[in-house]
ROMIVO-91155 format. One record per residue (C-alpha): residue number from 1; x, y, z. Coordinates in pm, 1 decimal, padded with zeros to 6 digits, always signed. Layout:
  pos        c1        c2        c3
  NUM         X         Y         Z
...
***
This chain:
  pos        c1        c2        c3
    1  +00705.6  +03385.6  -08973.2
    2  +00897.0  +03258.1  -09276.1
    3  +01261.3  +03255.5  -09388.6
    4  +01226.2  +03590.1  -09564.2
    5  +01103.8  +03759.9  -09247.2
    6  +01392.6  +03615.6  -09047.1
    7  +01630.9  +03739.2  -09317.6
    8  +01499.1  +04093.3  -09259.9
    9  +01600.9  +04052.8  -08896.4
   10  +01944.5  +03910.8  -08973.5
   11  +02008.9  +04191.6  -09221.7
   12  +01876.1  +04443.7  -08968.3
   13  +01657.3  +04607.5  -09227.6
   14  +01492.3  +04879.1  -09024.3
   15  +01237.5  +04939.4  -09298.7
   16  +01109.0  +04581.4  -09268.2
   17  +01183.1  +04396.0  -08942.1
   18  +01002.3  +04630.0  -08694.3
   19  +00672.4  +04557.1  -08871.3
   20  +00754.5  +04185.2  -08880.3
   21  +00817.2  +04175.4  -08503.5
   22  +00513.4  +04385.7  -08424.0
   23  +00287.9  +04153.5  -08624.4
   24  +00444.4  +03843.9  -08462.3
   25  +00396.2  +03986.5  -08112.8
   26  +00033.8  +04081.2  -08173.2
   27  -00060.4  +03747.3  -08328.6
   28  +00115.9  +03537.9  -08063.5
   29  +00057.9  +03743.9  -07749.5
   30  -00132.0  +03455.0  -07587.1
   31  +00054.0  +03167.7  -07753.0
   32  +00173.1  +02876.2  -07537.1
   33  +00190.0  +02594.9  -07794.7
   34  +00488.7  +02630.5  -08028.0
   35  +00473.8  +02315.3  -08243.4
   36  +00435.5  +02517.6  -08563.9
   37  +00761.7  +02702.9  -08488.7
   38  +00956.9  +02379.6  -08445.7
   39  +00941.4  +02305.6  -08818.0
   40  +01238.8  +02423.2  -09025.8
   41  +01406.0  +02554.9  -08706.6
   42  +01191.2  +02868.1  -08711.8
   43  +01207.5  +02906.5  -08331.7
   44  +01586.8  +02888.6  -08301.9
   45  +01649.1  +03103.2  -08611.6
   46  +01409.8  +03370.0  -08488.1
   47  +01569.0  +03357.8  -08141.0
   48  +01921.3  +03411.2  -08282.2
   49  +01809.4  +03684.9  -08519.5
   50  +01636.8  +03881.4  -08244.8
   51  +01938.5  +03855.7  -08014.7
   52  +02162.6  +03986.6  -08292.1
   53  +01958.0  +04307.8  -08270.6
   54  +01950.7  +04311.0  -07889.4
   55  +02330.5  +04289.2  -07882.1
   56  +02356.0  +04594.7  -08107.3
   57  +02352.7  +04913.8  -07898.2
   58  +02277.4  +05116.7  -08210.2
   59  +01942.8  +04938.5  -08236.8
   60  +01818.3  +05038.0  -07890.3
   61  +01499.3  +05195.7  -08025.6
   62  +01388.3  +04848.0  -08139.2
   63  +01485.5  +04663.5  -07821.7
   64  +01141.6  +04674.8  -07656.3
   65  +00976.0  +04504.1  -07953.9
   66  +01259.8  +04250.5  -07964.5
   67  +01224.9  +04176.7  -07593.9
   68  +00851.8  +04123.1  -07637.1
   69  +00934.8  +03860.4  -07898.5
   70  +01187.6  +03691.1  -07669.1
   71  +00932.2  +03692.7  -07386.1
   72  +00687.0  +03505.1  -07609.0
   73  +00950.5  +03258.4  -07731.3
   74  +01070.3  +03196.6  -07374.9
   75  +00739.8  +03022.1  -07297.9
   76  +00851.2  +02724.3  -07508.8
   77  +01017.9  +02496.3  -07254.3
   78  +01121.8  +02226.1  -07500.8
   79  +01305.3  +02468.7  -07730.4
   80  +01477.2  +02632.5  -07434.8
   81  +01604.9  +02294.0  -07316.8
   82  +01705.9  +02169.8  -07662.5
   83  +01909.1  +02477.6  -07756.1
   84  +02203.7  +02646.1  -07587.9
   85  +02057.4  +02976.6  -07473.7
   86  +02290.7  +03038.8  -07178.9
   87  +02518.7  +03280.5  -07374.6
   88  +02216.0  +03501.4  -07438.9
   89  +02142.1  +03537.1  -07066.8
   90  +02428.9  +03784.2  -07034.4
   91  +02266.5  +04011.2  -07292.2
   92  +01938.1  +04011.4  -07098.6
   93  +02118.4  +04079.4  -06770.6
   94  +02292.7  +04375.3  -06928.5
   95  +01964.5  +04514.0  -07060.5
   96  +01809.5  +04459.6  -06715.9
   97  +02103.6  +04648.4  -06560.2
   98  +02197.8  +04341.0  -06358.7
   99  +02533.7  +04290.5  -06530.7
  100  +02858.0  +04304.9  -06334.1
  101  +03039.8  +04637.2  -06337.8
  102  +03364.5  +04642.4  -06534.6
  103  +03551.8  +04873.2  -06300.2
  104  +03505.8  +04671.6  -05977.8
  105  +03759.0  +04448.1  -05809.6
  106  +03723.7  +04074.6  -05854.6
  107  +03561.2  +04018.7  -05515.1
  108  +03297.7  +04287.5  -05555.1
  109  +02984.0  +04292.1  -05759.4
  110  +02798.0  +04608.7  -05839.7
  111  +02522.1  +04674.2  -06089.7
  112  +02551.1  +04940.1  -06356.0
  113  +02527.6  +05287.6  -06214.5
  114  +02430.0  +05453.8  -06543.3
  115  +02106.8  +05635.6  -06465.0
  116  +02020.5  +05713.8  -06827.4
  117  +01857.1  +05377.8  -06890.0
  118  +01521.1  +05309.6  -07047.8
  119  +01281.9  +05182.2  -06779.5
  120  +01067.1  +04994.8  -07031.5
  121  +01368.6  +04806.6  -07165.6
  122  +01477.4  +04708.3  -06813.3
  123  +01126.5  +04585.4  -06729.3
  124  +01091.8  +04381.9  -07049.0
  125  +01435.9  +04226.6  -06997.1
  126  +01336.6  +04130.1  -06641.5
  127  +01017.9  +03967.6  -06772.6
  128  +01225.8  +03757.6  -07012.0
  129  +01463.0  +03657.7  -06732.5
  130  +01168.7  +03553.5  -06513.1
  131  +01041.3  +03322.6  -06786.9
  132  +01384.6  +03174.7  -06851.6
  133  +01461.8  +03117.2  -06483.0
  134  +01127.3  +02943.3  -06441.5
  135  +01170.9  +02722.0  -06748.1
  136  +01540.1  +02634.6  -06756.8
  137  +01774.5  +02509.3  -06480.3
  138  +02081.5  +02607.5  -06685.5
  139  +01966.3  +02968.8  -06677.3
  140  +01928.3  +02946.3  -06299.4
  141  +02284.2  +02821.8  -06269.7
  142  +02406.6  +03101.8  -06496.4
  143  +02228.2  +03357.9  -06277.8
  144  +02408.5  +03210.2  -05977.3
  145  +02743.9  +03240.1  -06157.9
  146  +02665.1  +03601.1  -06249.3
  147  +02571.9  +03683.5  -05885.3
  148  +02232.1  +03812.1  -05993.7
  149  +02090.4  +03780.5  -05641.9
  150  +02366.2  +04004.8  -05504.2
  151  +02293.6  +04266.1  -05768.1
  152  +01921.2  +04262.5  -05698.7
  153  +01989.4  +04325.5  -05330.3
  154  +02222.2  +04611.1  -05416.8
  155  +01960.3  +04768.4  -05639.5
  156  +01700.9  +04713.8  -05368.3
  157  +01912.7  +04924.3  -05132.9
  158  +01828.7  +05222.5  -05352.5
  159  +01466.2  +05121.0  -05405.7
  160  +01346.5  +05468.6  -05310.7
  161  +01502.8  +05586.2  -05638.2
  162  +01395.5  +05281.7  -05840.1
  163  +01084.8  +05267.4  -06054.2
  164  +00814.0  +05055.6  -05891.1
  165  +00778.6  +04842.4  -06205.8
  166  +01150.2  +04755.9  -06191.0
  167  +01131.1  +04682.0  -05819.2
  168  +00833.0  +04452.0  -05875.7
  169  +01008.8  +04240.4  -06138.3
  170  +01330.7  +04241.9  -05934.9
  171  +01131.8  +04082.8  -05651.7
  172  +00959.2  +03842.7  -05889.9
  173  +01294.7  +03730.9  -06030.8
  174  +01436.4  +03694.0  -05680.3
  175  +01131.8  +03489.1  -05578.2
  176  +01173.6  +03250.1  -05872.3
  177  +01545.5  +03203.7  -05810.1
  178  +01501.3  +03135.1  -05437.1
  179  +01200.8  +02909.5  -05500.7
  180  +01367.9  +02692.2  -05764.7
  181  +01729.1  +02689.1  -05638.9
  182  +01745.0  +02572.0  -05277.6
  183  +02117.5  +02646.1  -05244.9
  184  +02054.1  +03015.3  -05309.4
  185  +01826.0  +03038.7  -05004.2
  186  +02107.7  +02955.4  -04764.6
  187  +02339.7  +03202.3  -04933.6
  188  +02081.9  +03480.9  -04916.5
  189  +02008.9  +03401.5  -04551.8
  190  +02367.8  +03369.3  -04429.0
  191  +02609.6  +03548.1  -04663.5
  192  +02382.4  +03833.4  -04771.8
  193  +02192.6  +03851.6  -04440.9
  194  +01888.8  +03873.0  -04664.8
  195  +01614.4  +03811.9  -04408.6
  196  +01726.2  +04097.5  -04187.1
  197  +01761.2  +04328.4  -04484.5
  198  +01424.1  +04239.9  -04637.6
  199  +01256.7  +04279.4  -04298.3
  200  +01395.8  +04632.0  -04279.6
  201  +01273.9  +04702.5  -04633.2
  202  +00927.8  +04578.2  -04538.1
  203  +00927.3  +04785.4  -04220.2
  204  +01040.8  +05095.1  -04409.7
  205  +00761.8  +05057.6  -04663.5
  206  +00501.8  +05035.4  -04387.5
  207  +00638.0  +05347.4  -04217.7
  208  +00694.5  +05559.1  -04527.9
  209  +00395.3  +05478.2  -04750.3
  210  +00068.2  +05620.3  -04624.7
  211  -00154.3  +05494.8  -04904.5
  212  -00039.4  +05188.1  -05099.1
  213  -00103.7  +05187.5  -05472.6
  214  -00182.9  +04866.9  -05661.6
  215  +00179.4  +04843.3  -05778.5
  216  +00308.1  +04887.8  -05424.2
  217  +00072.1  +04615.2  -05302.2
  218  +00206.8  +04384.1  -05571.8
  219  +00564.7  +04458.7  -05462.8
  220  +00465.6  +04386.3  -05103.1
  221  +00326.9  +04045.5  -05200.2
  222  +00639.0  +03950.4  -05398.1
  223  +00854.8  +04062.5  -05106.7
  224  +00660.3  +03837.6  -04867.7
  225  +00694.6  +03545.9  -05110.2
  226  +01073.0  +03592.2  -05123.6
  227  +01089.2  +03604.0  -04743.7
  228  +00886.9  +03283.3  -04725.2
  229  +01142.3  +03109.1  -04947.5
  230  +01433.7  +03237.9  -04742.8
  231  +01282.2  +03138.6  -04408.2
  232  +01231.7  +02786.8  -04544.5
  233  +01608.8  +02746.7  -04502.4
  234  +01715.0  +02625.2  -04156.4
  235  +02090.1  +02670.7  -04188.3
  236  +02119.4  +02945.1  -03927.4
  237  +02159.1  +02865.7  -03558.8
  238  +01842.3  +02864.9  -03343.2
  239  +01953.1  +03177.2  -03153.7
  240  +02014.3  +03373.8  -03474.5
  241  +01683.9  +03255.8  -03615.3
  242  +01493.4  +03359.8  -03303.3
  243  +01639.5  +03711.3  -03297.3
  244  +01549.0  +03763.4  -03662.5
  245  +01211.0  +03594.8  -03621.2
  246  +01106.6  +03817.0  -03330.3
  247  +01166.6  +04129.4  -03537.4
  248  +01004.3  +03975.5  -03844.0
  249  +00695.3  +03871.4  -03646.7
  250  +00651.3  +04223.4  -03513.6
  251  +00668.0  +04361.7  -03869.5
  252  +00417.9  +04101.9  -03992.9
  253  +00194.5  +04204.4  -03702.5
  254  +00197.7  +04560.8  -03835.7
  255  +00101.4  +04427.6  -04177.5
  256  -00196.0  +04244.9  -04027.0
  257  -00296.9  +04549.3  -03823.3
  258  -00287.1  +04769.5  -04130.0
  259  -00448.6  +04543.4  -04388.5
  260  -00637.4  +04299.0  -04165.6
  261  -00977.4  +04438.3  -04260.2
  262  -00915.1  +04296.3  -04609.9
  263  -01121.2  +04561.9  -04786.9
  264  -00972.9  +04472.3  -05127.0
  265  -00838.8  +04159.4  -05293.7
  266  -00486.4  +04299.6  -05274.5
  267  -00515.6  +04356.3  -04898.8
  268  -00645.1  +04001.2  -04865.8
  269  -00348.0  +03876.1  -05066.6
  270  -00108.4  +04054.6  -04829.8
  271  -00278.3  +03888.9  -04531.3
  272  -00262.2  +03549.2  -04702.4
  273  +00111.3  +03572.0  -04775.4
  274  +00177.2  +03712.2  -04426.7
  275  +00016.5  +03398.2  -04283.9
  276  +00227.6  +03179.9  -04514.3
  277  +00539.1  +03354.1  -04384.4
  278  +00434.0  +03305.2  -04021.7
  279  +00418.4  +02927.4  -04072.4
  280  +00800.0  +02929.1  -04106.4
  281  +00851.2  +03121.1  -03782.3
  282  +00927.6  +02952.6  -03451.9
  283  +00629.0  +02909.4  -03218.1
  284  +00819.0  +03086.0  -02940.6
  285  +00814.0  +03409.6  -03143.2
  286  +00442.8  +03417.8  -03222.5
  287  +00354.3  +03601.6  -02901.8
  288  +00487.8  +03909.8  -03086.5
  289  +00158.7  +03909.1  -03274.3
  290  +00007.3  +04056.8  -02956.8
  291  +00081.8  +04393.7  -02796.6
  292  +00061.5  +04458.3  -02423.3
  293  -00197.8  +04719.9  -02336.7
  294  -00455.6  +04818.8  -02077.1
  295  -00799.9  +04664.8  -02081.2
  296  -00940.3  +04314.8  -02052.4
  297  -01203.4  +04298.8  -02326.9
  298  -01260.1  +04586.0  -02568.5
  299  -01391.3  +04590.1  -02925.2
  300  -01356.2  +04921.5  -03108.2
  301  -01399.4  +04897.3  -03483.9
  302  -01125.0  +04662.3  -03597.3
  303  -00935.8  +04685.7  -03266.2
  304  -00954.3  +04387.2  -03030.9
  305  -00831.8  +04395.0  -02670.2
  306  -00831.4  +04069.6  -02474.5
  307  -00669.4  +03993.7  -02136.4
  308  -00455.3  +04310.5  -02148.7
  309  -00333.3  +04230.7  -02500.0
  310  -00409.9  +04385.3  -02835.6
  311  -00505.6  +04073.0  -03032.3
  312  -00618.9  +04251.6  -03348.7
  313  -00355.1  +04076.7  -03562.7
  314  -00465.2  +03737.2  -03432.5
  315  -00826.5  +03832.1  -03497.9
  316  -00732.2  +03915.5  -03858.2
  317  -00600.0  +03561.1  -03901.2
  318  -00926.6  +03419.1  -03767.1
  319  -01133.4  +03639.1  -03996.6
  320  -00919.0  +03532.0  -04289.7
  321  -00987.9  +03168.5  -04196.7
  322  -01360.8  +03243.4  -04193.2
  323  -01334.7  +03408.6  -04535.4
  324  -01139.0  +03118.8  -04688.6
  325  -01374.7  +02852.6  -04552.1
  326  -01679.5  +03046.2  -04664.7
  327  -01531.4  +03106.9  -05009.3
  328  -01435.5  +02741.7  -05049.5
  329  -01794.3  +02633.4  -04993.9
  330  -01939.4  +02898.6  -05224.0
  331  -01685.5  +02858.3  -05500.5
  332  -01550.1  +02509.2  -05556.6
  333  -01276.6  +02643.2  -05788.4
  334  -01110.2  +02835.4  -05506.1
  335  -00761.7  +02709.0  -05424.4
  336  -00803.9  +02464.5  -05137.3
  337  -00439.4  +02509.3  -05034.7
  338  -00525.4  +02844.4  -04874.6
  339  -00688.9  +02663.3  -04582.0
  340  -00384.3  +02465.6  -04469.0
  341  -00144.8  +02751.8  -04379.7
  342  -00398.7  +02944.7  -04172.5
  343  -00495.1  +02631.0  -03978.3
  344  -00126.2  +02552.0  -03925.0
  345  -00047.0  +02895.7  -03784.0
  346  -00350.7  +02889.2  -03553.5
  347  -00241.3  +02550.2  -03418.8
  348  +00104.7  +02695.6  -03348.6
  349  -00049.6  +02998.9  -03178.7
  350  -00285.8  +02810.7  -02947.0
  351  -00020.1  +02555.9  -02852.9
  352  +00244.9  +02817.1  -02771.2
  353  +00060.4  +03084.3  -02572.3
  354  -00233.9  +03056.2  -02328.1
  355  -00371.9  +03403.3  -02403.3
  356  -00375.5  +03327.9  -02773.9
  357  -00547.6  +02997.2  -02701.7
  358  -00809.4  +03169.5  -02486.7
  359  -00887.4  +03423.4  -02757.3
  360  -00898.0  +03172.7  -03042.7
  361  -01128.4  +02952.5  -02834.9
  362  -01355.9  +03247.7  -02755.2
  363  -01399.2  +03313.0  -03128.4
  364  -01423.6  +02954.8  -03253.1
  365  -01617.5  +02817.6  -02955.7
  366  -01821.0  +03099.5  -02800.5
  367  -02074.6  +03018.2  -02525.4
  368  -02347.2  +02796.3  -02668.0
  369  -02684.5  +02962.8  -02709.7
  370  -02842.5  +02788.7  -03006.6
  371  -02896.7  +02431.6  -02886.4
  372  -03151.9  +02346.0  -03154.7
  373  -02918.3  +02351.2  -03456.6
  374  -02668.5  +02080.5  -03544.3
  375  -02300.9  +02183.0  -03508.7
  376  -02238.4  +02126.5  -03881.0
  377  -02520.3  +02362.7  -03980.4
  378  -02465.1  +02737.8  -03991.9
  379  -02213.5  +03001.8  -04098.1
  380  -02007.1  +03049.1  -03782.3
  381  -01645.8  +02934.0  -03757.5
  382  -01751.4  +02641.1  -03537.2
  383  -01990.1  +02523.3  -03810.4
  384  -01732.3  +02557.8  -04088.4
  385  -01468.1  +02370.4  -03887.1
  386  -01719.0  +02097.8  -03807.8
  387  -01792.6  +02049.6  -04178.0
  388  -01420.9  +02064.0  -04256.0
  389  -01372.6  +01739.0  -04064.9
  390  -01533.9  +01562.0  -04359.6
  391  -01276.0  +01691.9  -04609.5
  392  -01080.0  +01427.0  -04804.1
  393  -00762.6  +01633.3  -04751.0
  394  -00592.9  +01442.5  -04469.8
  395  -00353.8  +01723.5  -04374.6
  396  -00633.3  +01980.1  -04344.6
  397  -00849.9  +01737.2  -04149.4
  398  -00570.0  +01658.3  -03903.5
  399  -00492.4  +02028.3  -03855.0
  400  -00861.0  +02092.8  -03786.8
  401  -00865.4  +01810.4  -03533.0
  402  -00553.5  +01945.7  -03362.2
  403  -00690.8  +02299.8  -03344.1
  404  -01018.1  +02185.0  -03189.1
  405  -00839.0  +01952.3  -02946.7
  406  -00616.1  +02233.4  -02823.2
  407  -00902.0  +02482.5  -02796.1
  408  -01090.9  +02230.2  -02581.8
  409  -00777.2  +02139.0  -02383.2
  410  -00815.4  +01784.6  -02519.9
  411  -01132.8  +01734.5  -02317.8
  412  -01368.4  +01480.2  -02473.0
  413  -01660.5  +01635.5  -02286.2
  414  -01606.6  +01981.9  -02434.9
  415  -01562.3  +01843.1  -02785.1
  416  -01884.9  +01642.0  -02759.7
  417  -02065.4  +01944.8  -02619.5
  418  -01967.5  +02169.1  -02910.5
  419  -01964.2  +01919.7  -03197.8
  420  -02147.0  +01602.4  -03096.8
  421  -01995.3  +01257.8  -03058.8
  422  -02089.8  +01164.5  -03415.7
  423  -01868.4  +01439.7  -03555.7
  424  -01587.4  +01373.1  -03309.4
  425  -01562.4  +00992.6  -03330.1
  426  -01290.0  +01006.5  -03594.6
  427  -01092.6  +01259.6  -03392.7
  428  -01117.2  +01047.7  -03075.6
  429  -00999.9  +00742.4  -03268.1
  430  -00697.8  +00923.5  -03415.7
  431  -00606.5  +01093.3  -03087.4
  432  -00642.4  +00777.8  -02877.4
  433  -00931.4  +00913.5  -02671.7
  434  -01188.1  +00640.2  -02742.3
  435  -01159.4  +00485.5  -02396.1
  436  -01242.0  +00810.7  -02220.4
  437  -00891.6  +00852.0  -02079.0
  438  -00748.9  +01198.0  -02034.7
  439  -00473.8  +01307.9  -02267.6
  440  -00132.5  +01290.9  -02104.2
  441  +00154.8  +01537.6  -02076.4
  442  -00063.8  +01845.4  -02116.5
  443  +00032.5  +02183.3  -01974.0
  444  -00275.5  +02398.9  -02001.8
  445  -00348.5  +02694.4  -01778.3
  446  -00609.8  +02644.5  -01508.6
  447  -00836.3  +02923.4  -01630.7
  448  -01209.1  +02898.2  -01582.7
  449  -01374.2  +02781.6  -01900.7
  450  -01738.5  +02755.3  -01799.1
  451  -01914.8  +02848.4  -02121.5
  452  -02260.8  +02727.6  -02024.1
  453  -02530.8  +02979.4  -02106.1
  454  -02877.1  +02996.9  -01958.7
  455  -03015.3  +02850.0  -02281.3
  456  -02771.4  +02559.7  -02266.9
  457  -02831.6  +02482.0  -01900.1
  458  -03205.7  +02487.8  -01955.0
  459  -03194.4  +02229.0  -02235.8
  460  -02883.4  +02030.1  -02139.5
  461  -03083.1  +01728.0  -02023.7
  462  -03254.1  +01701.8  -02364.6
  463  -02945.7  +01753.8  -02584.5
  464  -02851.9  +01449.3  -02788.6
  465  -02475.5  +01402.3  -02731.0
  466  -02438.5  +01211.1  -03058.2
  467  -02565.1  +01489.1  -03286.4
  468  -02469.7  +01776.3  -03052.9
  469  -02807.0  +01948.6  -03030.9
  470  -03160.2  +01910.1  -02899.9
  471  -03364.5  +01644.4  -03076.8
  472  -03737.5  +01608.6  -03008.7
  473  -03847.8  +01277.1  -02854.8
  474  -03908.9  +01016.1  -03124.5
  475  -04188.1  +00756.7  -03104.4
  476  -04082.0  +00407.7  -02999.4
  477  -04078.9  +00194.7  -03319.4
  478  -04130.6  -00121.6  -03111.3
  479  -04436.1  +00008.9  -02928.4
  480  -04705.3  -00163.9  -03136.3
  481  -04504.4  -00475.4  -03224.8
  482  -04572.4  -00819.9  -03089.5
  483  -04291.5  -01022.1  -02935.0
  484  -04276.3  -01234.7  -03251.1
  485  -04236.7  -00922.5  -03467.7
  486  -03961.8  -00787.9  -03242.4
  487  -03779.7  -01119.2  -03262.7
  488  -03815.1  -01121.2  -03641.8
  489  -03674.5  -00767.4  -03673.7
  490  -03385.2  -00856.0  -03443.1
  491  -03297.8  -01156.8  -03659.9
  492  -03305.2  -00939.5  -03973.2
  493  -03070.0  -00692.8  -03805.8
  494  -02829.9  -00968.8  -03704.1
  495  -02827.4  -01106.8  -04059.9
  496  -02760.3  -00763.9  -04208.7
  497  -02471.2  -00700.9  -03969.0
  498  -02334.3  -01045.9  -04047.1
  499  -02342.0  -00971.2  -04420.9
  500  -02160.3  -00642.2  -04370.2
  501  -01896.3  -00822.9  -04165.1
  502  -01849.9  -01107.8  -04414.3
  503  -01807.9  -00868.1  -04706.7
  504  -01551.5  -00664.1  -04512.6
  505  -01763.7  -00349.3  -04511.1
  506  -01745.9  -00330.0  -04131.8
  507  -01514.0  -00493.6  -03881.4
  508  -01574.6  -00556.5  -03512.2
  509  -01322.5  -00363.3  -03305.2
  510  -01217.1  -00313.4  -02949.2
  511  -01040.6  -00021.4  -02786.8
  512  -00676.2  -00094.6  -02714.7
  513  -00461.8  +00040.8  -02432.4
  514  -00373.7  +00349.1  -02641.2
  515  -00739.3  +00447.0  -02670.4
  516  -00757.6  +00360.7  -03040.9
  517  -00984.8  +00106.7  -03215.2
  518  -00825.4  -00217.1  -03337.0
  519  -00990.3  -00506.1  -03526.1
  520  -01057.3  -00830.8  -03337.7
  521  -00994.9  -01176.6  -03479.0
  522  -01321.6  -01314.3  -03345.3
  523  -01632.0  -01164.5  -03192.2
  524  -01574.9  -01373.4  -02876.8
  525  -01282.0  -01144.5  -02795.1
  526  -01535.7  -00870.3  -02729.2
  527  -01715.8  -01088.2  -02475.0
  528  -01391.8  -01160.7  -02290.9
  529  -01346.2  -00792.3  -02209.4
  530  -01704.1  -00721.1  -02102.7
  531  -01645.3  -00786.5  -01728.2
  532  -01342.7  -00554.5  -01726.5
  533  -01532.8  -00279.3  -01910.3
  534  -01830.3  -00310.3  -01675.8
  535  -01596.9  -00279.0  -01377.6
  536  -01440.1  +00038.1  -01523.4
  537  -01783.1  +00191.2  -01580.2
  538  -01884.5  +00103.5  -01223.9
  539  -01566.9  +00263.2  -01082.7
  540  -01625.6  +00582.9  -01280.6
  541  -01984.3  +00595.2  -01159.3
  542  -01869.4  +00583.4  -00795.9
  543  -01628.4  +00875.4  -00834.5
***
């Protein structure tokens, strides 16, 4: 792109500039580095020349090519920030049919009602606006001044008559604005009553569309992303939030019931974003994920009945967790952040409702039959969650701990039974359960949780509680040693431990009153507490 080409644009030479733009767009379709356009002000001159055509209604036949050029140029964040592009936002809003009407009163805002618009031009203008909103805070502020969010909602009210491509980019633009401008979230939630309205839109789509196309799935995902942003705002009163959240949860339940089998990537994406949305909903509303029905335990295809509740939606969340954990291990490039939301929502579910806790426990921790395999080996949810405790992601690890604690009603015995003490030591230390005390202030139901199978009972005496499975008897390494050899090996062990201690690799600890390990100043402190510990063990043995 040289000065002569830009002159064709400024002169609006229709015999020259269309070919110039077409060539530019084809050559730079995947361009994201614009250093070569910074020389001689090529970027800014091209930007101004293209907008001179976009502002000319007589040049409408060339607007799509011009908008493609602007979309490419709008990827250059530095040029957008170094040049005043705000006046050009109005032109894009007009082309996107999100400009204010000229015949309305000052307090009202309505989008253009001219139905003879070019869909492709509207879509391309929306793409440009999405790029600009993402890249430039001044553009976001201009969109707020122009009440763009209001106009999108008004157009959404007639979405049945709106092209799906326009609706998709409307939602994408709304998502970017609400994601990057926190103040807009409160306005959408309170002034525009956006959450209630979007919930109705979502519900209407589920009731009216029998077979979702790829475009409709994409709109659904963008809609869920917008609702996630809006529900991140906490400006409404708790009572208002709960009323809205109950309805929203029931609609999300229908989403999970409909797409919970996750037959395609798009269905899986809907489930993923539904789970993200649920993380913003109050725990007291999550019981809406279940439906009252007859039957105690029924499995028919994808339908799950448990304790007189249809728990199919909850089962979809568990199956999504299994998919994400499996995919993370198979494909290291998978986004690890997908694990955190699903663990968070399961923790909220099991802590808020006993039936949900019972069902989640029955799936994660079914009755033990295989007592010969370590808990961290295998492809069941229990095995994946056991391995997840070794993740370096502290948030994910803590959520995993919390989920397992709640499923086991914070019983050390159950946790050791299912996972082995070796895998649970870190959890016990963090939760203050190292001294064997029972967790306080717990309100669990008194349901029977005897999950011992015949296989488990038969081998229970031989199960190694440290590794969590049966281990064959090992030969005694001291059997053929003389007393002198034993003494020599003991001295070597003492010296090795002493070296580890002196280099700070290990530290002697004791269990404090909170059930957590704490370092001791001197090893003699451990001896001081031996009589007390022996007395506690003796008292427990007499109970």
